[in-house]
MIVODO-873849 format. One record per atom (N, C-alpha, C): residue number from 0; atom name; x, y, z. Coordinates in steps of 0.05 Angstrom, whole numbers, padded with zeros to 5 digits. Each point is the difference from the previous one (the first is absolute). Layout:
// residues N
@pos NUM	site CA	px X	py Y	pz Z
...
END
This chain:
// residues 187
@pos 0	site N	px 02154	py 02321	pz 01387
@pos 0	site CA	px 00010	py -00014	pz -00013
@pos 0	site C	px -00023	py -00012	pz -00023
@pos 1	site N	px 00004	py -00012	pz -00015
@pos 1	site CA	px -00004	py 00001	pz -00038
@pos 1	site C	px -00010	py -00040	pz 00002
@pos 2	site N	px -00023	py -00013	pz 00004
@pos 2	site CA	px -00003	py -00015	pz -00005
@pos 2	site C	px 00021	py -00024	pz -00015
@pos 3	site N	px 00001	py -00019	pz -00018
@pos 3	site CA	px 00014	py -00005	pz -00022
@pos 3	site C	px -00017	py -00016	pz -00019
@pos 4	site N	px -00018	py -00001	pz -00026
@pos 4	site CA	px -00014	py -00028	pz 00002
@pos 4	site C	px 00020	py -00015	pz -00026
@pos 5	site N	px 00017	py -00015	pz 00016
@pos 5	site CA	px 00019	py -00016	pz -00019
@pos 5	site C	px -00009	py -00033	pz -00004
@pos 6	site N	px 00014	py -00009	pz -00022
@pos 6	site CA	px -00014	py -00014	pz -00003
@pos 6	site C	px -00005	py -00033	pz 00019
@pos 7	site N	px 00015	py 00010	pz 00011
@pos 7	site CA	px 00004	py -00018	pz 00035
@pos 7	site C	px -00031	py 00005	pz 00021
@pos 8	site N	px 00002	py 00023	pz 00004
@pos 8	site CA	px -00032	py 00013	pz 00013
@pos 8	site C	px -00012	py -00008	pz -00019
@pos 9	site N	px -00002	py 00008	pz -00026
@pos 9	site CA	px -00025	py -00028	pz -00010
@pos 9	site C	px -00013	py -00002	pz 00006
@pos 10	site N	px 00022	py -00024	pz -00011
@pos 10	site CA	px -00010	py -00026	pz 00012
@pos 10	site C	px -00015	py -00012	pz 00031
@pos 11	site N	px 00010	py 00029	pz 00023
@pos 11	site CA	px 00002	py -00017	pz 00028
@pos 11	site C	px -00027	py 00000	pz -00014
@pos 12	site N	px -00005	py 00038	pz 00003
@pos 12	site CA	px -00031	py 00004	pz -00007
@pos 12	site C	px -00019	py -00014	pz -00014
@pos 13	site N	px 00005	py -00017	pz -00018
@pos 13	site CA	px -00011	py -00016	pz -00018
@pos 13	site C	px -00010	py -00022	pz 00022
@pos 14	site N	px 00021	py -00007	pz 00013
@pos 14	site CA	px -00011	py -00021	pz 00016
@pos 14	site C	px -00028	py 00008	pz 00020
@pos 15	site N	px 00008	py 00026	pz 00026
@pos 15	site CA	px -00024	py 00016	pz 00002
@pos 15	site C	px -00030	py -00003	pz -00024
@pos 16	site N	px 00006	py 00010	pz -00014
@pos 16	site CA	px -00025	py 00006	pz -00018
@pos 16	site C	px -00008	py -00043	pz -00012
@pos 17	site N	px 00009	py -00019	pz 00004
@pos 17	site CA	px 00003	py -00027	pz -00008
@pos 17	site C	px -00026	py 00002	pz 00038
@pos 18	site N	px 00009	py 00001	pz 00019
@pos 18	site CA	px -00021	py -00006	pz 00024
@pos 18	site C	px -00038	py 00004	pz -00012
@pos 19	site N	px -00006	py 00019	pz -00008
@pos 19	site CA	px -00026	py 00009	pz -00004
@pos 19	site C	px 00006	py -00029	pz -00028
@pos 20	site N	px 00000	py 00001	pz -00007
@pos 20	site CA	px -00009	py -00027	pz -00037
@pos 20	site C	px 00012	py -00030	pz 00019
@pos 21	site N	px 00018	py -00002	pz 00022
@pos 21	site CA	px -00009	py -00033	pz 00020
@pos 21	site C	px -00014	py 00015	pz 00006
@pos 22	site N	px -00016	py 00003	pz 00016
@pos 22	site CA	px -00028	py 00005	pz 00020
@pos 22	site C	px -00021	py -00006	pz -00033
@pos 23	site N	px -00005	py 00023	pz -00013
@pos 23	site CA	px -00032	py -00009	pz -00024
@pos 23	site C	px 00010	py -00020	pz 00000
@pos 24	site N	px 00019	py -00022	pz -00019
@pos 24	site CA	px 00011	py -00018	pz -00020
@pos 24	site C	px -00016	py -00021	pz 00031
@pos 25	site N	px 00013	py -00003	pz 00025
@pos 25	site CA	px -00009	py -00012	pz 00020
@pos 25	site C	px -00027	py -00007	pz -00001
@pos 26	site N	px -00012	py 00016	pz 00017
@pos 26	site CA	px -00028	py -00006	pz 00002
@pos 26	site C	px -00032	py 00005	pz -00043
@pos 27	site N	px 00020	py 00003	pz -00008
@pos 27	site CA	px -00011	py -00011	pz -00030
@pos 27	site C	px -00017	py -00029	pz 00007
@pos 28	site N	px -00028	py -00004	pz -00015
@pos 28	site CA	px -00012	py -00031	pz 00003
@pos 28	site C	px 00019	py -00010	pz -00015
@pos 29	site N	px 00020	py -00012	pz -00008
@pos 29	site CA	px 00017	py -00024	pz -00021
@pos 29	site C	px 00023	py -00009	pz 00000
@pos 30	site N	px -00019	py -00029	pz -00007
@pos 30	site CA	px 00025	py -00033	pz 00015
@pos 30	site C	px 00027	py 00004	pz 00000
@pos 31	site N	px 00014	py 00027	pz -00010
@pos 31	site CA	px 00034	py 00001	pz -00011
@pos 31	site C	px 00003	py 00024	pz 00021
@pos 32	site N	px -00013	py 00002	pz 00024
@pos 32	site CA	px 00009	py 00028	pz 00002
@pos 32	site C	px 00022	py 00002	pz 00030
@pos 33	site N	px 00004	py -00016	pz -00002
@pos 33	site CA	px 00023	py -00026	pz 00018
@pos 33	site C	px 00038	py 00015	pz -00025
@pos 34	site N	px -00014	py -00004	pz -00020
@pos 34	site CA	px 00011	py -00005	pz -00009
@pos 34	site C	px 00023	py 00026	pz -00014
@pos 35	site N	px -00020	py 00019	pz -00003
@pos 35	site CA	px 00000	py 00017	pz -00005
@pos 35	site C	px 00010	py 00022	pz 00009
@pos 36	site N	px -00004	py -00003	pz 00041
@pos 36	site CA	px 00004	py 00014	pz 00020
@pos 36	site C	px 00030	py -00009	pz 00014
@pos 37	site N	px 00004	py -00032	pz -00013
@pos 37	site CA	px 00036	py -00010	pz -00002
@pos 37	site C	px 00018	py 00025	pz -00018
@pos 38	site N	px -00012	py -00013	pz -00025
@pos 38	site CA	px 00015	py 00022	pz -00023
@pos 38	site C	px 00013	py 00031	pz -00003
@pos 39	site N	px -00015	py 00006	pz 00016
@pos 39	site CA	px -00008	py 00024	pz 00011
@pos 39	site C	px 00012	py 00021	pz 00021
@pos 40	site N	px 00001	py -00031	pz 00025
@pos 40	site CA	px 00029	py -00003	pz 00030
@pos 40	site C	px 00030	py 00002	pz -00027
@pos 41	site N	px 00004	py -00020	pz -00004
@pos 41	site CA	px 00018	py -00015	pz -00018
@pos 41	site C	px 00013	py 00034	pz -00012
@pos 42	site N	px -00019	py 00018	pz -00016
@pos 42	site CA	px 00006	py 00018	pz -00025
@pos 42	site C	px 00008	py 00022	pz 00028
@pos 43	site N	px -00009	py 00002	pz 00030
@pos 43	site CA	px 00004	py 00024	pz 00015
@pos 43	site C	px 00032	py -00014	pz 00012
@pos 44	site N	px -00008	py -00020	pz -00001
@pos 44	site CA	px 00035	py -00004	pz 00011
@pos 44	site C	px 00025	py 00004	pz -00015
@pos 45	site N	px -00003	py -00014	pz -00023
@pos 45	site CA	px 00018	py 00013	pz -00041
@pos 45	site C	px 00014	py 00029	pz 00019
@pos 46	site N	px -00030	py 00024	pz -00007
@pos 46	site CA	px 00003	py 00022	pz 00005
@pos 46	site C	px 00012	py 00003	pz 00031
@pos 47	site N	px 00005	py -00020	pz 00023
@pos 47	site CA	px 00011	py 00015	pz 00020
@pos 47	site C	px 00041	py 00003	pz -00005
@pos 48	site N	px 00001	py -00031	pz -00016
@pos 48	site CA	px 00021	py -00002	pz -00015
@pos 48	site C	px 00008	py 00009	pz -00005
@pos 49	site N	px -00020	py 00010	pz -00018
@pos 49	site CA	px 00020	py 00006	pz -00020
@pos 49	site C	px 00008	py 00037	pz 00002
@pos 50	site N	px -00024	py 00009	pz 00015
@pos 50	site CA	px 00010	py 00035	pz 00003
@pos 50	site C	px 00030	py 00000	pz 00021
@pos 51	site N	px -00001	py -00024	pz 00017
@pos 51	site CA	px 00027	py 00002	pz 00018
@pos 51	site C	px 00022	py 00005	pz -00017
@pos 52	site N	px -00005	py -00025	pz -00019
@pos 52	site CA	px 00027	py -00006	pz -00017
@pos 52	site C	px 00007	py 00021	pz -00021
@pos 53	site N	px -00018	py 00013	pz -00018
@pos 53	site CA	px -00001	py 00024	pz -00019
@pos 53	site C	px 00012	py 00019	pz 00026
@pos 54	site N	px -00009	py 00009	pz 00031
@pos 54	site CA	px 00003	py 00021	pz -00009
@pos 54	site C	px 00033	py 00004	pz 00018
@pos 55	site N	px 00005	py -00030	pz 00027
@pos 55	site CA	px 00038	py -00002	pz -00004
@pos 55	site C	px 00016	py -00001	pz -00035
@pos 56	site N	px -00009	py -00020	pz -00020
@pos 56	site CA	px 00011	py 00004	pz -00016
@pos 56	site C	px 00006	py 00034	pz -00032
@pos 57	site N	px -00027	py 00000	pz 00005
@pos 57	site CA	px 00008	py 00031	pz -00017
@pos 57	site C	px -00008	py 00024	pz 00017
@pos 58	site N	px 00027	py 00006	pz 00027
@pos 58	site CA	px -00007	py 00012	pz 00031
@pos 58	site C	px -00030	py 00025	pz -00010
@pos 59	site N	px -00018	py -00016	pz 00012
@pos 59	site CA	px -00025	py 00015	pz 00001
@pos 59	site C	px -00010	py -00004	pz 00024
@pos 60	site N	px 00016	py 00001	pz 00012
@pos 60	site CA	px -00008	py 00004	pz 00028
@pos 60	site C	px -00019	py 00024	pz 00016
@pos 61	site N	px -00026	py -00003	pz 00008
@pos 61	site CA	px 00003	py 00032	pz 00003
@pos 61	site C	px -00001	py -00002	pz 00039
@pos 62	site N	px -00021	py 00024	pz 00013
@pos 62	site CA	px -00005	py -00017	pz 00011
@pos 62	site C	px -00030	py 00000	pz 00007
@pos 63	site N	px -00020	py 00017	pz -00011
@pos 63	site CA	px -00020	py -00004	pz -00012
@pos 63	site C	px -00004	py -00039	pz -00001
@pos 64	site N	px 00017	py -00004	pz -00023
@pos 64	site CA	px -00003	py -00046	pz 00002
@pos 64	site C	px 00009	py 00009	pz 00016
@pos 65	site N	px 00029	py 00000	pz 00026
@pos 65	site CA	px -00003	py -00026	pz 00030
@pos 65	site C	px -00027	py 00015	pz -00002
@pos 66	site N	px -00013	py 00027	pz 00015
@pos 66	site CA	px -00028	py -00011	pz 00013
@pos 66	site C	px -00019	py -00015	pz -00009
@pos 67	site N	px -00009	py -00011	pz -00026
@pos 67	site CA	px -00024	py -00010	pz -00018
@pos 67	site C	px 00010	py -00026	pz -00010
@pos 68	site N	px 00011	py -00002	pz 00015
@pos 68	site CA	px 00014	py -00032	pz -00022
@pos 68	site C	px -00003	py -00020	pz 00033
@pos 69	site N	px -00002	py 00008	pz 00013
@pos 69	site CA	px -00014	py -00009	pz 00032
@pos 69	site C	px -00030	py 00000	pz 00002
@pos 70	site N	px -00019	py 00018	pz -00003
@pos 70	site CA	px -00009	py 00019	pz 00008
@pos 70	site C	px -00026	py -00026	pz -00023
@pos 71	site N	px 00010	py -00005	pz -00021
@pos 71	site CA	px -00015	py -00006	pz -00029
@pos 71	site C	px 00004	py -00040	pz 00019
@pos 72	site N	px 00027	py 00004	pz -00010
@pos 72	site CA	px -00002	py -00035	pz 00027
@pos 72	site C	px -00013	py -00018	pz 00032
@pos 73	site N	px -00009	py 00030	pz 00008
@pos 73	site CA	px -00017	py -00001	pz 00020
@pos 73	site C	px -00031	py 00005	pz 00002
@pos 74	site N	px -00002	py 00017	pz -00030
@pos 74	site CA	px -00032	py -00002	pz -00001
@pos 74	site C	px -00003	py -00030	pz -00020
@pos 75	site N	px 00020	py -00013	pz -00008
@pos 75	site CA	px -00010	py -00022	pz -00022
@pos 75	site C	px -00002	py -00022	pz 00025
@pos 76	site N	px 00017	py -00004	pz 00012
@pos 76	site CA	px -00003	py -00028	pz 00021
@pos 76	site C	px -00033	py 00011	pz 00016
@pos 77	site N	px 00013	py 00024	pz 00000
@pos 77	site CA	px -00027	py 00008	pz 00029
@pos 77	site C	px -00034	py -00007	pz -00016
@pos 78	site N	px 00001	py 00012	pz -00020
@pos 78	site CA	px -00030	py -00001	pz -00008
@pos 78	site C	px -00007	py -00026	pz -00010
@pos 79	site N	px 00021	py -00024	pz -00022
@pos 79	site CA	px -00009	py -00032	pz -00006
@pos 79	site C	px 00008	py -00008	pz 00027
@pos 80	site N	px 00011	py 00001	pz 00029
@pos 80	site CA	px -00006	py -00021	pz 00013
@pos 80	site C	px -00031	py 00011	pz 00020
@pos 81	site N	px -00013	py 00011	pz -00009
@pos 81	site CA	px -00020	py 00000	pz 00010
@pos 81	site C	px -00022	py -00003	pz -00025
@pos 82	site N	px 00008	py 00007	pz -00013
@pos 82	site CA	px -00022	py -00020	pz -00027
@pos 82	site C	px 00014	py -00025	pz 00001
@pos 83	site N	px 00018	py -00008	pz 00013
@pos 83	site CA	px 00003	py -00035	pz -00006
@pos 83	site C	px -00024	py -00015	pz 00022
@pos 84	site N	px 00004	py 00026	pz 00031
@pos 84	site CA	px -00010	py -00010	pz 00028
@pos 84	site C	px -00038	py 00001	pz -00011
@pos 85	site N	px 00000	py 00019	pz -00005
@pos 85	site CA	px -00031	py 00009	pz -00012
@pos 85	site C	px -00011	py -00028	pz -00010
@pos 86	site N	px 00011	py -00013	pz -00015
@pos 86	site CA	px -00005	py -00027	pz -00016
@pos 86	site C	px 00009	py -00005	pz 00011
@pos 87	site N	px 00013	py -00017	pz 00011
@pos 87	site CA	px -00004	py -00026	pz 00026
@pos 87	site C	px 00010	py 00013	pz 00016
@pos 88	site N	px -00030	py 00005	pz 00018
@pos 88	site CA	px -00003	py 00010	pz 00018
@pos 88	site C	px 00005	py -00021	pz 00016
@pos 89	site N	px 00028	py -00006	pz 00018
@pos 89	site CA	px 00001	py -00015	pz 00036
@pos 89	site C	px 00025	py 00015	pz 00014
@pos 90	site N	px 00005	py -00012	pz 00015
@pos 90	site CA	px 00005	py 00006	pz 00022
@pos 90	site C	px 00044	py 00003	pz -00015
@pos 91	site N	px -00002	py -00025	pz -00009
@pos 91	site CA	px 00018	py -00015	pz -00003
@pos 91	site C	px 00020	py 00021	pz -00023
@pos 92	site N	px -00022	py 00011	pz -00006
@pos 92	site CA	px 00021	py 00023	pz -00033
@pos 92	site C	px 00000	py 00023	pz 00018
@pos 93	site N	px -00020	py -00001	pz 00014
@pos 93	site CA	px -00002	py 00029	pz 00009
@pos 93	site C	px 00023	py 00011	pz 00031
@pos 94	site N	px -00001	py -00013	pz 00005
@pos 94	site CA	px 00037	py -00002	pz 00014
@pos 94	site C	px 00012	py 00006	pz -00019
@pos 95	site N	px 00019	py -00016	pz -00007
@pos 95	site CA	px 00016	py 00017	pz -00014
@pos 95	site C	px 00005	py 00029	pz -00015
@pos 96	site N	px -00028	py -00009	pz -00018
@pos 96	site CA	px -00007	py 00041	pz -00011
@pos 96	site C	px 00019	py 00021	pz 00024
@pos 97	site N	px -00022	py -00012	pz 00019
@pos 97	site CA	px -00011	py 00024	pz 00026
@pos 97	site C	px 00041	py 00003	pz 00004
@pos 98	site N	px 00015	py -00011	pz 00006
@pos 98	site CA	px 00028	py -00003	pz 00010
@pos 98	site C	px 00002	py 00015	pz -00017
@pos 99	site N	px 00009	py -00010	pz -00030
@pos 99	site CA	px 00015	py 00003	pz -00023
@pos 99	site C	px -00002	py 00044	pz -00005
@pos 100	site N	px -00034	py 00007	pz -00002
@pos 100	site CA	px -00017	py 00015	pz 00002
@pos 100	site C	px 00020	py 00026	pz 00010
@pos 101	site N	px -00002	py -00009	pz 00026
@pos 101	site CA	px 00004	py 00007	pz 00032
@pos 101	site C	px 00029	py 00008	pz -00007
@pos 102	site N	px 00031	py -00020	pz -00019
@pos 102	site CA	px 00029	py 00016	pz 00003
@pos 102	site C	px -00012	py 00017	pz -00019
@pos 103	site N	px -00015	py -00006	pz -00006
@pos 103	site CA	px 00015	py 00017	pz -00021
@pos 103	site C	px -00002	py 00031	pz -00003
@pos 104	site N	px -00019	py 00004	pz 00019
@pos 104	site CA	px -00009	py 00032	pz 00012
@pos 104	site C	px 00026	py 00010	pz 00020
@pos 105	site N	px 00000	py -00029	pz 00021
@pos 105	site CA	px 00010	py 00003	pz 00016
@pos 105	site C	px 00029	py 00017	pz 00001
@pos 106	site N	px 00011	py -00019	pz -00027
@pos 106	site CA	px 00036	py 00009	pz -00011
@pos 106	site C	px -00014	py 00022	pz -00019
@pos 107	site N	px -00011	py -00009	pz -00015
@pos 107	site CA	px 00005	py 00044	pz -00015
@pos 107	site C	px -00013	py 00024	pz 00011
@pos 108	site N	px -00008	py -00013	pz 00026
@pos 108	site CA	px -00017	py 00024	pz 00020
@pos 108	site C	px 00046	py 00008	pz 00017
@pos 109	site N	px 00019	py -00024	pz 00013
@pos 109	site CA	px 00021	py 00001	pz 00014
@pos 109	site C	px 00025	py 00006	pz -00018
@pos 110	site N	px -00011	py -00003	pz -00049
@pos 110	site CA	px 00011	py 00015	pz -00003
@pos 110	site C	px 00011	py 00024	pz 00000
@pos 111	site N	px -00035	py 00004	pz -00011
@pos 111	site CA	px 00000	py 00044	pz 00000
@pos 111	site C	px 00005	py 00012	pz 00036
@pos 112	site N	px -00002	py -00022	pz 00023
@pos 112	site CA	px 00010	py 00013	pz 00027
@pos 112	site C	px 00024	py 00012	pz -00005
@pos 113	site N	px 00015	py -00033	pz -00006
@pos 113	site CA	px 00018	py 00003	pz 00010
@pos 113	site C	px 00028	py 00017	pz -00033
@pos 114	site N	px -00015	py 00009	pz -00019
@pos 114	site CA	px 00013	py 00014	pz -00018
@pos 114	site C	px -00005	py 00038	pz -00001
@pos 115	site N	px -00021	py 00002	pz 00020
@pos 115	site CA	px -00010	py 00035	pz 00026
@pos 115	site C	px 00022	py -00009	pz 00010
@pos 116	site N	px 00017	py -00022	pz 00011
@pos 116	site CA	px 00022	py 00008	pz 00026
@pos 116	site C	px 00036	py -00004	pz -00017
@pos 117	site N	px -00003	py 00005	pz -00027
@pos 117	site CA	px 00027	py -00009	pz -00012
@pos 117	site C	px 00009	py -00029	pz -00006
@pos 118	site N	px -00018	py -00032	pz 00016
@pos 118	site CA	px 00013	py -00017	pz -00003
@pos 118	site C	px -00019	py -00021	pz -00008
@pos 119	site N	px -00012	py 00004	pz -00037
@pos 119	site CA	px -00009	py -00010	pz -00016
@pos 119	site C	px 00017	py -00028	pz -00002
@pos 120	site N	px 00030	py 00016	pz -00007
@pos 120	site CA	px 00019	py -00034	pz 00000
@pos 120	site C	px -00005	py -00024	pz 00014
@pos 121	site N	px -00010	py 00002	pz 00025
@pos 121	site CA	px -00001	py -00026	pz 00015
@pos 121	site C	px -00019	py -00014	pz -00003
@pos 122	site N	px -00023	py 00014	pz -00032
@pos 122	site CA	px -00025	py -00020	pz 00014
@pos 122	site C	px -00001	py 00007	pz -00033
@pos 123	site N	px 00020	py -00010	pz -00026
@pos 123	site CA	px 00001	py -00015	pz -00030
@pos 123	site C	px -00005	py -00025	pz 00008
@pos 124	site N	px -00013	py -00012	pz -00027
@pos 124	site CA	px -00005	py -00020	pz -00004
@pos 124	site C	px 00033	py -00007	pz 00008
@pos 125	site N	px -00014	py -00035	pz 00000
@pos 125	site CA	px 00014	py -00015	pz 00023
@pos 125	site C	px 00007	py -00019	pz -00020
@pos 126	site N	px 00003	py -00018	pz 00001
@pos 126	site CA	px 00001	py -00035	pz -00018
@pos 126	site C	px -00015	py -00008	pz 00008
@pos 127	site N	px -00007	py -00010	pz 00032
@pos 127	site CA	px -00028	py -00005	pz 00000
@pos 127	site C	px -00024	py 00021	pz -00003
@pos 128	site N	px -00007	py 00012	pz -00006
@pos 128	site CA	px -00020	py 00009	pz -00018
@pos 128	site C	px -00007	py 00001	pz -00011
@pos 129	site N	px 00034	py 00000	pz -00022
@pos 129	site CA	px -00022	py -00021	pz -00034
@pos 129	site C	px -00004	py -00027	pz 00002
@pos 130	site N	px 00011	py -00007	pz 00016
@pos 130	site CA	px -00015	py -00034	pz 00000
@pos 130	site C	px -00021	py 00001	pz 00016
@pos 131	site N	px -00011	py 00019	pz 00005
@pos 131	site CA	px -00023	py 00008	pz 00016
@pos 131	site C	px -00022	py 00003	pz -00020
@pos 132	site N	px 00004	py 00024	pz -00015
@pos 132	site CA	px -00001	py -00005	pz -00018
@pos 132	site C	px -00009	py -00014	pz -00029
@pos 133	site N	px 00035	py -00015	pz -00011
@pos 133	site CA	px -00024	py -00026	pz -00025
@pos 133	site C	px -00012	py -00005	pz 00014
@pos 134	site N	px -00002	py -00023	pz 00023
@pos 134	site CA	px -00017	py -00016	pz 00025
@pos 134	site C	px -00028	py 00016	pz -00017
@pos 135	site N	px -00004	py 00018	pz 00020
@pos 135	site CA	px -00026	py 00023	pz -00003
@pos 135	site C	px 00006	py -00006	pz -00023
@pos 136	site N	px 00002	py 00001	pz -00027
@pos 136	site CA	px -00024	py 00009	pz -00025
@pos 136	site C	px 00003	py -00015	pz -00021
@pos 137	site N	px 00023	py -00021	pz 00013
@pos 137	site CA	px -00016	py -00036	pz -00013
@pos 137	site C	px -00021	py -00018	pz 00012
@pos 138	site N	px -00009	py 00009	pz 00023
@pos 138	site CA	px -00025	py -00008	pz 00022
@pos 138	site C	px -00019	py 00016	pz -00013
@pos 139	site N	px -00006	py 00015	pz -00002
@pos 139	site CA	px -00012	py 00029	pz -00016
@pos 139	site C	px -00009	py -00015	pz -00020
@pos 140	site N	px 00016	py -00002	pz -00023
@pos 140	site CA	px -00004	py -00012	pz -00036
@pos 140	site C	px 00000	py -00018	pz 00005
@pos 141	site N	px -00007	py -00025	pz 00024
@pos 141	site CA	px -00004	py -00022	pz 00005
@pos 141	site C	px -00032	py 00000	pz 00002
@pos 142	site N	px -00013	py 00014	pz 00035
@pos 142	site CA	px -00016	py 00001	pz 00003
@pos 142	site C	px -00025	py 00014	pz -00022
@pos 143	site N	px 00009	py 00021	pz -00012
@pos 143	site CA	px -00018	py 00011	pz -00018
@pos 143	site C	px -00006	py -00021	pz -00035
@pos 144	site N	px 00019	py -00012	pz 00012
@pos 144	site CA	px -00009	py -00019	pz -00036
@pos 144	site C	px -00026	py -00018	pz 00017
@pos 145	site N	px 00026	py -00021	pz 00026
@pos 145	site CA	px -00009	py -00012	pz 00020
@pos 145	site C	px -00016	py -00026	pz -00020
@pos 146	site N	px -00007	py -00015	pz -00017
@pos 146	site CA	px -00004	py -00021	pz -00019
@pos 146	site C	px 00026	py -00018	pz -00003
@pos 147	site N	px 00001	py -00018	pz 00010
@pos 147	site CA	px 00023	py -00041	pz -00008
@pos 147	site C	px -00002	py 00008	pz -00028
@pos 148	site N	px 00030	py 00002	pz -00009
@pos 148	site CA	px 00012	py 00003	pz -00012
@pos 148	site C	px 00010	py -00021	pz -00008
@pos 149	site N	px 00003	py -00020	pz -00027
@pos 149	site CA	px 00014	py -00010	pz -00005
@pos 149	site C	px -00007	py -00034	pz 00033
@pos 150	site N	px -00006	py -00003	pz 00013
@pos 150	site CA	px -00006	py -00010	pz 00021
@pos 150	site C	px 00012	py 00007	pz 00018
@pos 151	site N	px 00001	py 00032	pz 00011
@pos 151	site CA	px 00020	py 00012	pz 00018
@pos 151	site C	px -00021	py 00015	pz 00017
@pos 152	site N	px 00001	py -00005	pz 00027
@pos 152	site CA	px -00024	py 00020	pz 00008
@pos 152	site C	px 00014	py 00030	pz 00007
@pos 153	site N	px 00001	py 00010	pz -00029
@pos 153	site CA	px -00005	py 00027	pz 00009
@pos 153	site C	px 00000	py 00025	pz 00014
@pos 154	site N	px -00029	py -00001	pz 00002
@pos 154	site CA	px -00017	py 00018	pz 00037
@pos 154	site C	px 00017	py -00011	pz 00031
@pos 155	site N	px 00002	py -00025	pz 00005
@pos 155	site CA	px 00009	py -00020	pz 00021
@pos 155	site C	px 00032	py 00009	pz -00002
@pos 156	site N	px 00025	py 00001	pz -00026
@pos 156	site CA	px 00020	py 00011	pz 00003
@pos 156	site C	px 00010	py 00022	pz 00008
@pos 157	site N	px -00021	py 00023	pz -00006
@pos 157	site CA	px -00008	py 00024	pz 00010
@pos 157	site C	px -00007	py 00005	pz 00027
@pos 158	site N	px -00014	py -00007	pz 00005
@pos 158	site CA	px -00003	py -00008	pz 00038
@pos 158	site C	px 00029	py 00004	pz 00011
@pos 159	site N	px 00014	py -00016	pz -00013
@pos 159	site CA	px 00026	py -00018	pz 00013
@pos 159	site C	px 00018	py 00030	pz 00003
@pos 160	site N	px 00006	py 00007	pz -00027
@pos 160	site CA	px 00014	py 00029	pz -00016
@pos 160	site C	px -00012	py 00012	pz 00024
@pos 161	site N	px -00026	py 00014	pz 00003
@pos 161	site CA	px -00006	py 00021	pz 00014
@pos 161	site C	px 00016	py 00002	pz 00035
@pos 162	site N	px -00004	py -00027	pz -00001
@pos 162	site CA	px -00008	py -00001	pz 00042
@pos 162	site C	px 00042	py -00003	pz -00003
@pos 163	site N	px 00009	py 00007	pz -00023
@pos 163	site CA	px 00038	py -00015	pz 00006
@pos 163	site C	px 00000	py 00041	pz -00007
@pos 164	site N	px -00012	py 00014	pz -00019
@pos 164	site CA	px 00004	py 00029	pz -00002
@pos 164	site C	px -00003	py 00017	pz 00027
@pos 165	site N	px -00017	py -00019	pz 00003
@pos 165	site CA	px -00023	py 00016	pz 00028
@pos 165	site C	px 00024	py -00002	pz 00031
@pos 166	site N	px 00017	py -00023	pz -00002
@pos 166	site CA	px 00015	py -00012	pz 00004
@pos 166	site C	px 00025	py 00025	pz -00001
@pos 167	site N	px 00006	py -00003	pz -00028
@pos 167	site CA	px 00029	py 00020	pz 00001
@pos 167	site C	px -00011	py 00031	pz 00003
@pos 168	site N	px -00018	py 00003	pz 00006
@pos 168	site CA	px -00010	py 00041	pz 00005
@pos 168	site C	px -00007	py -00005	pz 00027
@pos 169	site N	px 00002	py -00019	pz 00015
@pos 169	site CA	px -00001	py 00007	pz 00039
@pos 169	site C	px 00030	py 00014	pz -00015
@pos 170	site N	px 00010	py -00028	pz -00003
@pos 170	site CA	px 00036	py -00002	pz 00009
@pos 170	site C	px 00009	py 00040	pz -00015
@pos 171	site N	px 00004	py -00004	pz -00021
@pos 171	site CA	px -00004	py 00019	pz 00001
@pos 171	site C	px 00003	py 00028	pz 00003
@pos 172	site N	px -00028	py 00003	pz 00009
@pos 172	site CA	px -00014	py 00017	pz 00016
@pos 172	site C	px 00023	py 00004	pz 00031
@pos 173	site N	px 00004	py -00018	pz 00008
@pos 173	site CA	px 00014	py -00007	pz 00023
@pos 173	site C	px 00022	py 00013	pz 00005
@pos 174	site N	px 00024	py -00005	pz -00024
@pos 174	site CA	px 00014	py 00013	pz -00012
@pos 174	site C	px 00014	py 00020	pz -00012
@pos 175	site N	px -00026	py 00012	pz -00002
@pos 175	site CA	px -00010	py 00035	pz -00010
@pos 175	site C	px 00017	py 00008	pz 00026
@pos 176	site N	px -00026	py -00016	pz 00006
@pos 176	site CA	px -00015	py 00025	pz 00030
@pos 176	site C	px 00026	py -00002	pz 00015
@pos 177	site N	px 00025	py -00023	pz 00009
@pos 177	site CA	px -00007	py 00009	pz 00005
@pos 177	site C	px 00046	py 00011	pz -00001
@pos 178	site N	px 00005	py -00006	pz -00037
@pos 178	site CA	px 00018	py 00032	pz -00006
@pos 178	site C	px -00007	py 00027	pz 00018
@pos 179	site N	px -00032	py -00004	pz -00008
@pos 179	site CA	px -00017	py 00022	pz 00014
@pos 179	site C	px 00015	py 00008	pz 00019
@pos 180	site N	px -00008	py -00013	pz 00017
@pos 180	site CA	px 00015	py 00006	pz 00031
@pos 180	site C	px 00036	py 00005	pz 00000
@pos 181	site N	px 00005	py -00014	pz -00005
@pos 181	site CA	px 00020	py 00008	pz -00002
@pos 181	site C	px 00008	py 00016	pz -00018
@pos 182	site N	px -00010	py 00022	pz -00007
@pos 182	site CA	px 00006	py 00021	pz -00012
@pos 182	site C	px -00018	py 00023	pz 00013
@pos 183	site N	px -00009	py 00006	pz 00014
@pos 183	site CA	px 00002	py 00014	pz 00016
@pos 183	site C	px -00003	py 00010	pz 00026
@pos 184	site N	px 00012	py -00027	pz 00006
@pos 184	site CA	px 00009	py -00019	pz 00029
@pos 184	site C	px 00040	py 00025	pz -00009
@pos 185	site N	px 00020	py -00002	pz -00021
@pos 185	site CA	px 00015	py 00011	pz -00001
@pos 185	site C	px 00006	py 00027	pz -00015
@pos 186	site N	px -00024	py 00014	pz -00006
@pos 186	site CA	px -00006	py 00032	pz -00001
@pos 186	site C	px -00013	py 00018	pz 00018
END
């Protein structure tokens, strides 16, 4: 099997390359690191949307791209959540972050296993998973920014959204596990 490096795949690779850049910027002794990190995270989110859009629109979907895209997403989310928890160390942030990271590992492993037994379609991305991802990405962006904006408590809203994402995370994980159990019983 050959690996094709087309525009969508290169955008996904760019998203992965933004992770170490975000880390370096995160630890810079500069008063605007939160703004720069938020901008990098938003840029990563745009590449996530754009690579999928271009892959479908230009019919450039590849098995490698289908593999790499969720890997890039999970790497970015896990990495940034660890940074945020380290910066704002408290259990109120650590618990939903651990739930989200744990779910990502569980579902990635479940998808891999289901693919091995020819049942990957049973655990494809659902609408609930998309809601979870949206809440999670907005929460992470707000937690990276963390300062009030025009009197709006950005960090507090980020916490609320992270808890919403954690609940949606658990809900979607239960749905995926139930679908997997059903598929296994049927086969």
